C-alpha positions in Angstrom: -0.1 -0.3 0.0 2.9 2.2 0.9 4.5 1.6 -2.3 1.4 2.8 -4.2 1.1 5.9 -2.1 4.7 6.8 -3.3 4.0 6.0 -7.0 3.3 9.2 -8.9 1.8 7.0 -11.9 -0.5 5.6 -8.9 -1.9 9.0 -8.6 -2.1 10.1 -11.9 -4.3 6.6 -12.7 -6.4 7.8 -9.5 -7.0 11.4 -10.6 -7.9 10.1 -14.4 -10.3 7.2 -12.9 -11.7 9.6 -10.2 -12.3 12.4 -13.3 -14.0 9.7 -15.5 -16.3 8.1 -12.7 -17.5 11.6 -12.4 -18.2 12.3 -16.0 -19.8 8.8 -16.1 -21.8 9.4 -12.8 -23.7 12.5 -14.4 -26.4 10.5 -15.6 -26.7 9.1 -12.1 -26.9 12.2 -10.5 -29.9 13.6 -12.9 -31.8 10.5 -12.5 -31.8 10.5 -9.0 -32.5 14.1 -9.0 -35.7 13.6 -10.8 -37.0 10.7 -9.2 -36.6 11.9 -5.5 -38.4 15.5 -6.9 -41.4 13.8 -6.0 -40.6 13.3 -2.4 -40.9 15.4 0.5 -37.9 17.6 0.8 -36.8 15.7 4.0 -37.5 12.3 2.2 -35.9 13.6 -1.0 -32.1 14.6 0.8 -32.5 10.9 2.6 -33.2 9.0 -0.9 -30.4 11.1 -2.7 -27.8 9.9 0.0 -29.1 6.2 0.0 -29.2 6.1 -3.9 -25.3 7.3 -3.9 -24.5 5.1 -1.1 -26.1 2.1 -3.0 -24.3 3.0 -5.8 -20.8 3.3 -4.3 -21.5 0.0 -2.7 -22.5 -1.9 -6.1 -19.5 -0.6 -7.4 -17.0 -1.6 -4.6 -19.0 -5.2 -4.6 -18.5 -5.4 -8.1 -14.7 -4.8 -8.1 -14.4 -7.5 -5.6 -16.0 -10.0 -8.0 -13.4 -9.4 -11.0 -13.6 -12.9 -12.2 -17.5 -12.8 -12.4 -17.0 -9.3 -14.0 -14.9 -10.6 -16.8 -17.4 -13.3 -17.4 -20.3 -11.0 -18.0 -18.5 -10.4 -21.5 -18.7 -14.2 -22.5 -21.8 -14.6 -25.3 -24.8 -16.3 -24.2 -26.7 -16.7 -27.1 -27.5 -14.6 -30.5 -30.1 -12.2 -31.2 -30.7 -10.6 -34.6 -27.2 -11.8 -35.8 -25.3 -10.3 -32.7 -23.9 -12.1 -29.8 -25.8 -11.0 -26.5 -23.6 -11.4 -23.2 -24.6 -10.9 -19.6 -23.4 -7.4 -19.8 -25.5 -6.6 -23.0 -28.6 -7.8 -21.6 -28.1 -5.3 -18.2 -27.2 -2.5 -20.7 -30.5 -3.2 -22.8 -32.9 -3.7 -19.7 -31.4 -0.6 -18.5 -31.7 1.4 -21.6 -35.6 0.4 -21.9 -35.9 1.0 -18.3 -34.7 4.6 -18.5 -36.6 5.0 -21.7 -39.8 4.0 -20.4 -39.2 6.4 -16.8 -38.0 9.3 -18.8 -41.0 9.0 -21.2 -43.5 8.5 -18.5 -42.1 11.8 -16.6 -42.1 13.8 -19.8 -46.0 13.0 -20.1 -46.6 14.2 -16.6 -44.6 17.4 -17.2 -46.5 18.1 -20.3 -50.4 17.0 -19.4 -52.6 19.0 -17.9 -54.3 22.5 -19.3 -52.3 24.7 -21.3 -50.5 27.1 -18.8 -50.9 25.0 -15.8 -48.0 22.8 -14.2 -49.3 19.2 -14.4 -50.0 17.6 -10.9 -47.1 15.1 -9.9 -48.4 12.8 -7.6 -46.1 11.6 -4.5 -44.2 8.4 -4.9 -43.3 6.3 -2.1 -39.8 6.4 -0.5 -39.3 2.8 -1.1 -40.3 2.7 -4.9 -37.7 5.4 -5.2 -35.2 3.6 -3.9 -36.0 0.7 -5.8 -35.9 2.6 -8.9 -32.6 4.1 -8.1 -31.3 0.7 -7.0 -32.6 -0.9 -10.4 -30.8 2.1 -12.5 -27.4 1.9 -10.3 -26.9 -1.4 -11.5 -26.6 -0.3 -14.8 -24.4 2.7 -14.6 -22.4 0.8 -11.8 -21.5 -2.0 -14.4 -20.5 0.9 -17.0 -18.5 2.5 -14.4 -16.6 -0.7 -13.5 -15.9 -2.0 -16.7 -14.4 1.4 -17.5 -12.5 1.0 -14.3 -11.2 -2.3 -14.9 -10.0 -1.5 -18.4 -8.0 1.7 -17.3 -6.1 0.4 -13.6 -4.6 -2.7 -12.6 -4.6 -2.2 -8.8 -7.9 -2.9 -6.9 -7.2 -0.3 -4.2 -6.5 2.6 -6.8 -10.2 1.2 -8.3 -11.8 1.4 -5.0 -10.3 4.5 -3.8 -11.8 6.4 -7.0 -15.1 5.1 -6.9 -15.5 6.3 -2.9 -13.8 9.6 -3.9 -16.3 10.2 -6.7 -19.4 9.4 -5.2 -18.3 11.4 -2.1 -18.0 14.1 -4.6 -21.4 13.3 -6.2 -23.1 13.6 -3.1 -21.7 17.1 -2.2 -22.9 18.1 -5.7 -26.2 16.3 -6.0 -28.2 18.5 -3.7 -27.4 21.8 -5.7 -28.2 19.8 -9.0 -31.4 18.6 -7.8 -32.6 22.0 -6.7 -31.4 23.6 -9.7 -33.3 21.2 -11.9 -36.5 21.3 -9.7 -36.5 25.2 -10.0 -36.3 25.5 -13.5 -38.9 23.3 -15.4 -37.0 23.9 -18.7 -33.9 22.3 -17.5 -35.6 19.1 -16.1 -37.1 18.7 -19.6 -33.6 19.0 -20.9 -32.5 16.3 -18.3 -35.3 13.9 -19.3 -34.6 14.3 -23.0 -30.9 13.7 -22.0 -32.0 10.6 -20.0 -33.9 9.3 -23.3 -30.6 9.6 -25.1 -28.5 7.6 -22.7 -31.2 5.0 -22.9 -30.9 4.7 -26.4 -27.0 4.7 -26.4 -27.1 1.8 -23.4 -29.7 -0.5 -25.7 -27.4 0.4 -29.0 -24.3 -0.5 -27.0 -26.3 -3.7 -25.8 -26.5 -4.5 -29.5 -22.7 -3.9 -30.1 -23.7 -0.6 -31.8 -21.0 1.8 -30.2 -21.8 5.2 -29.9 -19.0 7.4 -28.2 -20.2 8.9 -25.2 -18.1 12.1 -25.6 -20.5 12.9 -28.6 -23.4 12.5 -26.4 -22.3 14.7 -23.4 -20.6 17.3 -25.5 -24.2 17.6 -27.2 -25.7 17.6 -24.1 -23.3 20.3 -22.5 -24.1 22.5 -25.8 -27.6 22.3 -25.4 -27.5 23.4 -21.5 -25.2 26.0 -22.1 -27.9 27.5 -25.1 -30.5 26.8 -22.0 -28.7 28.7 -20.0 -28.5 31.5 -22.3 -32.2 31.2 -23.1 -32.6 31.4 -19.0 -30.8 34.8 -18.5 -32.4 36.3 -21.5 -36.0 35.5 -20.1 -34.9 37.0 -16.7 -33.4 39.9 -18.5 -36.9 40.2 -19.7 -38.9 39.7 -16.4 -40.0 36.4 -17.4 -39.3 32.9 -15.8 
């Protein structure tokens, strides 16, 4: 362990992997922020912390099962001419879940009379945590496969995962509050989750879309929306 602490390359690997884990965790933070919005404020804060804690525990547990993770890439059967592995099943299932959940949320946001905000029924705390746990499996899988491909030392992987999730916990509340206070940003976040769902399904069928393209497109859309918000406020509009 002392050798790792004194190795500059280990610190470079740790910093790089932590940054990548944070980038890969953006969609997780957005999904949790949208899910907990229907809970009372105190329960919402608790659900965010529990959801991210689950993400950290799942990632560490998967890192401890490296041989099992490697086995997930072995083909199980063929579908539409593509070999499907355990990893592919998780990605396709997670992508379909994201598509369904995002579509339901978008429908709930736009329904109702014109000019009125659509009513949002309260969700149960256990139901929200169950959905967070389900999607955490998908996001954890993607994150851990990235970690395994980048770093050989288990200690570095675990340290990067723990630090990245702790940082996500720090930023999750401001992100959730910002999304809740700006309905147009919530719609943009839901559109982002739809895109992520499609990318996960495509990845499950071996059609690999570089995530950098997706993140750049969403960052550009986010920047444009921030300009729109500033313009609306300058005119006295929301």
